[in-house]
C-alpha positions as CSV (number, residue, x, y, z in Angstrom):
1,M,264.9,33.1,178.3
2,T,261.3,32.2,177.6
3,I,258.1,34.1,177.8
4,Y,255.4,32.2,179.0
5,A,251.4,32.9,179.0
6,V,249.9,31.9,181.7
7,L,246.1,31.2,181.6
8,T,244.1,30.3,184.6
9,P,240.6,28.9,184.3
10,P,237.2,30.3,183.3
11,D,235.8,29.7,187.2
12,A,239.4,30.4,188.6
13,S,238.7,33.9,191.1
14,P,242.1,35.0,192.9
15,A,240.8,35.5,195.2
16,A,240.0,32.0,195.8
17,F,242.7,30.1,194.2
18,T,242.9,26.5,195.0
19,E,244.6,24.2,193.9
20,S,242.9,22.7,191.2
21,D,242.7,25.9,189.4
22,A,246.6,25.6,190.0
23,D,246.8,22.0,188.4
24,H,244.8,23.4,185.4
25,T,246.4,26.5,184.5
26,L,248.2,26.2,181.4
27,F,251.9,28.2,179.9
28,I,251.2,28.5,177.1
29,K,255.3,29.3,175.5
30,D,255.7,32.5,172.5
31,G,257.1,31.2,170.3
32,F,257.9,28.8,167.6
33,C,256.2,25.4,167.9
34,W,258.6,22.6,166.4
35,P,255.0,20.3,166.0
36,A,252.8,22.6,164.6
37,L,256.0,22.7,162.1
38,F,255.6,19.3,161.7
39,I,252.4,17.6,162.0
40,P,250.3,20.4,162.0
41,M,247.4,18.9,161.8
42,I,247.8,16.1,164.4
43,W,248.2,19.5,166.9
44,T,245.1,21.6,166.6
45,L,243.9,18.3,166.5
46,W,245.4,16.9,170.1
47,H,245.1,20.6,171.5
48,R,241.5,21.2,169.9
49,L,241.7,24.1,168.4
50,W,239.0,23.0,165.4
51,L,239.1,26.6,164.4
52,V,242.1,27.0,164.6
53,F,242.2,23.2,162.9
54,L,239.6,24.7,160.0
55,G,241.7,26.9,159.1
56,Y,244.9,25.9,158.3
57,L,243.1,22.9,156.3
58,A,240.4,25.7,154.0
59,I,244.6,27.5,153.5
60,A,246.7,23.6,152.5
61,V,244.1,22.8,150.4
62,A,244.0,26.2,148.5
63,I,247.8,26.0,148.4
64,E,247.3,22.3,147.4
65,G,244.6,23.9,144.5
66,L,246.8,26.7,142.9
67,S,249.2,24.1,142.9
68,F,247.5,21.9,140.7
69,A,246.4,24.8,138.9
70,L,249.7,27.3,138.1
71,G,252.3,24.4,139.1
72,G,255.7,25.4,139.5
73,P,258.1,25.8,142.5
74,A,257.0,29.1,143.4
75,V,252.9,27.6,145.3
76,G,255.9,25.1,147.2
77,I,257.4,27.9,148.4
78,S,254.2,29.3,149.0
79,A,252.9,26.4,151.1
80,A,256.8,25.8,152.2
81,L,256.3,29.5,154.2
82,F,252.6,29.4,155.5
83,A,253.8,26.3,157.4
84,L,256.9,27.8,159.2
85,L,254.2,31.6,159.5
86,F,251.6,28.6,160.5
87,A,254.7,27.7,163.3
88,F,255.8,30.2,164.7
89,E,252.4,31.3,165.4
90,A,251.0,28.1,166.4
91,N,251.0,29.4,170.2
92,N,249.8,32.2,169.4
93,L,247.1,30.8,168.1
94,R,245.9,27.9,170.7
95,R,245.9,31.4,173.6
96,W,243.8,32.8,171.3
97,T,241.5,30.0,171.3
98,M,241.3,28.9,175.3
99,E,240.4,33.1,175.7
100,R,238.0,32.8,173.3
101,R,236.6,29.6,175.4
102,G,236.8,31.8,178.3
103,W,240.5,31.2,180.1
104,N,241.4,34.0,181.7
105,F,244.9,35.8,180.8
106,A,246.9,35.7,184.3
107,G,250.0,37.3,183.1
108,A,253.4,36.7,181.2
109,I,256.6,35.0,182.9
110,A,259.9,35.2,182.0
111,A,262.0,31.9,182.3
112,G,264.6,29.2,181.2
113,D,262.4,26.3,181.3
114,R,258.0,25.4,182.2
115,D,259.1,24.5,185.5
116,E,260.5,27.4,186.3
117,A,258.1,29.5,184.8
118,E,255.6,28.3,187.1
119,V,257.4,28.3,190.5
120,R,258.1,31.8,189.3
121,F,254.5,33.0,188.9
122,F,252.8,30.4,191.8
123,A,255.7,32.5,193.5
124,G,254.0,36.2,192.8
125,Y,250.4,35.3,191.8
126,L,249.1,34.2,195.6
127,D,251.8,36.6,197.4
128,Q,249.0,39.4,195.5
129,P,246.6,41.4,198.1
130,G,242.7,39.2,198.5
131,T,245.2,35.6,197.1
132,P,245.5,33.1,199.4
133,A,247.2,32.9,201.8
134,P,251.1,30.3,201.6
135,G,250.8,27.5,202.4
136,T,247.1,26.3,200.8
137,I,248.9,26.2,197.7
138,D,251.8,23.2,198.5
139,Q,254.8,25.7,196.6
140,A,258.2,26.7,197.9
141,E,259.3,29.7,200.3
142,P,258.3,31.8,198.9
143,R,260.3,35.0,198.1
144,P,259.7,39.3,199.3
145,R,258.6,41.6,196.4
146,R,260.8,43.5,194.9
147,A,259.8,46.9,194.3
148,T,259.9,48.3,190.9
149,G,259.1,51.2,189.8
150,L,257.6,53.6,187.1
151,S,260.4,53.8,184.9
152,P,264.3,51.8,184.9
153,R,266.9,55.2,185.6
154,V,270.6,55.4,184.9
155,G,271.2,59.0,186.7
156,G,268.8,62.2,185.7
157,E,268.5,61.9,182.5
158,S,265.7,60.4,180.4
159,V,265.4,58.4,177.9
160,V,263.3,58.6,175.7
161,G,260.6,55.5,175.6
162,L,261.8,54.8,179.0
163,T,260.2,58.0,180.6
164,L,257.1,58.6,182.2
165,G,258.1,62.3,181.9
166,R,260.3,65.5,180.8
167,N,262.3,65.1,183.7
168,G,262.1,61.3,184.1
169,S,259.5,61.3,186.2
């Protein structure tokens, strides 16, 4: 399963969520980004990540300058490691940029693919109090919400890190 960060447009509010807001909602995958590994500068420009582009360019120029000054395989290895690091963090940098622009973090959804993430998010998001009634946005029939507890329990024992209190309550 992949985790997606869900960002709603800056002018969208949960109380007056429209179909246009749903169309513009972003689902950004958490994890490795292959296009950011192979074509990082085009990827940053495509997503309009201007500060990320300038930062990537500055670091790439610095690594290239070190390769001319020092030479040897160590600089080539550091360039490859930087490319891998950027590919791992590219989607997080995209989410950070969108939040800086005023987009609202609406939640995180675990799903098999983006389509499933959209269905899961909108089914849960529209069931919350203060959101429009079903049918306002074209959607599948909403599922009933499951009651979730604060902590998982197997029996009466406490599990370190999973229970809230000393006695599991």
